[in-house]
N, C-alpha and C positions, 0 to 999 in steps of 0.2 A: 685712498690713503694706502701707502705701501704696508704689507703685512708686518714688516719689522717695526714700523711706527705704531701700528695698532697694538702689537704685543708689548711694546715699551709703555704705551699709555695704560694698558691693562695692568701691567706690573706696578706701575706708579700708583694706580688707583688702589691696588691691594695693599701696597706699602702704606699709603695714607690711611686706609681703613684700619690696618693693623696698629699703626701708631696711635690713631685716635682711640681705638678700643683699649689699648694698653694704658694710655693716660687715664682714661675713664676708670679702668680697673684699679690703678694705683690710688686714685682719689677715693674710690669706693672702699678699698681695703683700709685706707687710713681712717675713714669715718667709722668703719666697722671696728677697728681697734679701739678708738675712743669710746664707742658705744659699749664694747665689751668691758673695758675698764670700769665704766660707770655701773653696768649691770652687776658685775661680779664683785665689785667693792661695796656697793650699797644695797642692792636688792637681793642678791644671792651670794652672800659671803660664805666662805668655806665653813662647814661642809655641805651647805644647803644647795650648792650648784649640782651636787650628786644626789643628795637625799630627795630634793624636790624636782629633779629633772630640768633645772634651769639651763644647764649647759647644753643639753640636747635640743631643747626648745629654741634657745638663742641661735645655736649653730644652724639649725634648719632654716630659720627665718633669714638670718644674715647671709647664708650661703646663696640662697635663691636671689637675694637682693643684689649681691655684688657680682653675681654671674650674669643675670639677665640684663642688667643695665649696660655693661660693656658689650655684651653680644648684640644688643639692639643698636648701640652706637656703631659697632663694626658693620652692621647690616645697612644702616642708612647713610653713613658718612660718604659724601661724594663732593669733591671740590668743584665739580662741574655745575653744581647747584648755585644759584645766586646766594651771596652771603646772608641776606636777610632770611631767606628760606632755610638755609642750613642752620643758622643761629636759632630760628624758631623750632626746628626739629630737635636740635640738641637740648634746648630749654624744656621742651615737652618731655623728653626722655628723663632729664634730670628731675623735673617736677614729679613725674610718676614714680621715680625711684625714691624720692624723699617721702612721698605719701605712703609708699609700701613700707619704707623703713619706720615711719611714724606709727603705722598700724602694727607692725611687728613689735616695736618697743612697747606700745600700749598693751598688746597681748601678753608680753613678758611681765609687764608691770602688774596687771590685774591678777596674774597667776603667782605672784611673788609670795614667799612665806612671810607671815606677819607675827605668828606666835608659836612658841614651843610650849605646849601645855601638858602639865602633869594631869593625867586622866585616871586617877584612882590607883591603877596598878601598872601604868605604862606612861610614856610620853607620846604625844602626837603633834606633828607639825600641821598647823592650820594655815591655809593660804587665803589670800584676800578674796578670791572668787568664791570661796566656800561659805563666807560669813554673810548672812542676809543683812543688807545695809540697814533696812528698816528696824532690825532688832538691836542695833547698836545703842539705841536710847535706853535699853534695859540693862546695859553693862554698868558696873560700879563706876562712880566718878573717877575720872582720870583714864578710863579704858574705853571711852566712847568714840575714839577715833583709831583707825588702823595705822600702825607705824609705817613711815615711808622708807626708812632706811634700816633694814635688817630686823629679824624677828626678836621679840622680847619673850622672856620666860614668865609664864603664868601657871595657875593651877585651877582646877575645878573645885568649887566648894561642895561640901556634903549635901546630899538631897535633904530637903526639909521634911519630907514625909514619903510614905510608900506611893501615894498618888503621883507626886512629882517624879519619883523614880520610874514608875510605870510609863508615864507620858514621855519622859525623856528617852527611855529605852526604845519606845515605839517610834519616836522621831528618828532615832539613830538607825533603826531597821529600815526606815523609809528613805534613808539617804543623807540625813543631816547629822554629821558626827556630833557627839556631845561637846567636843572641844570647840566647835564652831558656833555654839550657842552663847552669846555674850552674857545672858542673864545668869549663867553658871560660873562665870569667871571670877577669880579672886587673885589677890596678889600672891606671888609664889612663896615669899617668906611665911605667910600665914598657914601654909600647908606643910611646913618643915617636918612636924612630927609624923604626919601621914606618909610623907615621902620616905623617911627613915624606916617606917614600919613596912612599907611595900618593897623597898629595895633589898638587894642581896649583895653579899660580899663579892668583889670583883674576882677574888681567887677562885670562885666556883666556875668562872667562865672556862678556865683551862681544863677543869675536870669534865665539863660538858662538851668542850670542843678541843680535844687534845691535838688534833691535826692543825689547829690554828693557834697553837700556844705561842709561837714566835711572834705572830702578828699581835696577839693580845699583850704580850710583854712589851712590844714597842709602843703600843697605844698607852699602856700604863706608865711607861717611862716618860713619854711626852708630857704627862700631867705634872711631873715633878713631885708627885706624892709617893709614899710607900704603898705597896700593894694592899696592906691591911688597913689603909686609911681611905680606901676607895670602895664605893658601892656602885651597883649598876641597875639599870632598868631598861626594858626593851623600848624601842622607838618605832612608831608606825608613821608612814607618810604615804602620799599617793603613788609614789614610784618605787619605794623600797622599804625594807625593814632593817633597822640598824640597832645599835646599842648605845645608850647614854652612860657616861661615866660621871659619878658624883663624888664630891668631897663628903666623907662619912660624917664629918662634924657639922658642916654648914649646909649641906645638900646643894652647894653650888655646882652648876654644870661645868665640868672641867675637861671633858673630852668626848669624842665620838668614835665608834668602831663599826665598820661595815660588816656587821655580824647579826644575823637574825637570832635573837636570844629569847624569842617567845616560847 
């Protein structure tokens, strides 16, 4: 075969591979967009995508998925193969990619935030993976299943006695946060008086963090409340420390601020 013919065949093969890889990439990117909409609308609504690290976790998983699949297609695509063989190869790549995507989505799902819990003097974000499934039977009625779509606001009830306080604190030191213990959960409105007692006026934030005054003002403005009608409490999560803004009258959670106010 003349050299010119060989070069033409090679160029044609590379163009075919590039085209196949590009088509695969576009399909993968479209699936990733749909998955992202689902994840960030239902499992990690704002601001939990930042507080709980959902954005970083999802991006790592989905980036690997949408890059590796098209690259493998680019590597294996060859029109010289019999069509049944090429179809089988592409089907295997697609199947492996779907399995990887499914595993990644499951990982994101089990790590999702399920409750925002008032923990005596702070709020803490509790994630599904932190709650021992077998202990859910000890939760109050109505709280024995983990929410599927976005975290709910709960509180921890007061300890019944010093012995329960000691055992709960010991469990927390061993790695099980108090807020991840269903037997301590109670409805958030039942803790209203304790929330008001523990919270502080939002105006103090600007005194504590004068260099963040503009950011604090913007967060307060977004709540639609007057500054003197807002309280705050610190927020702990597995990825970050933030601040929760509360309505001073109802203790409703009305805003979040990426500020460590501990």
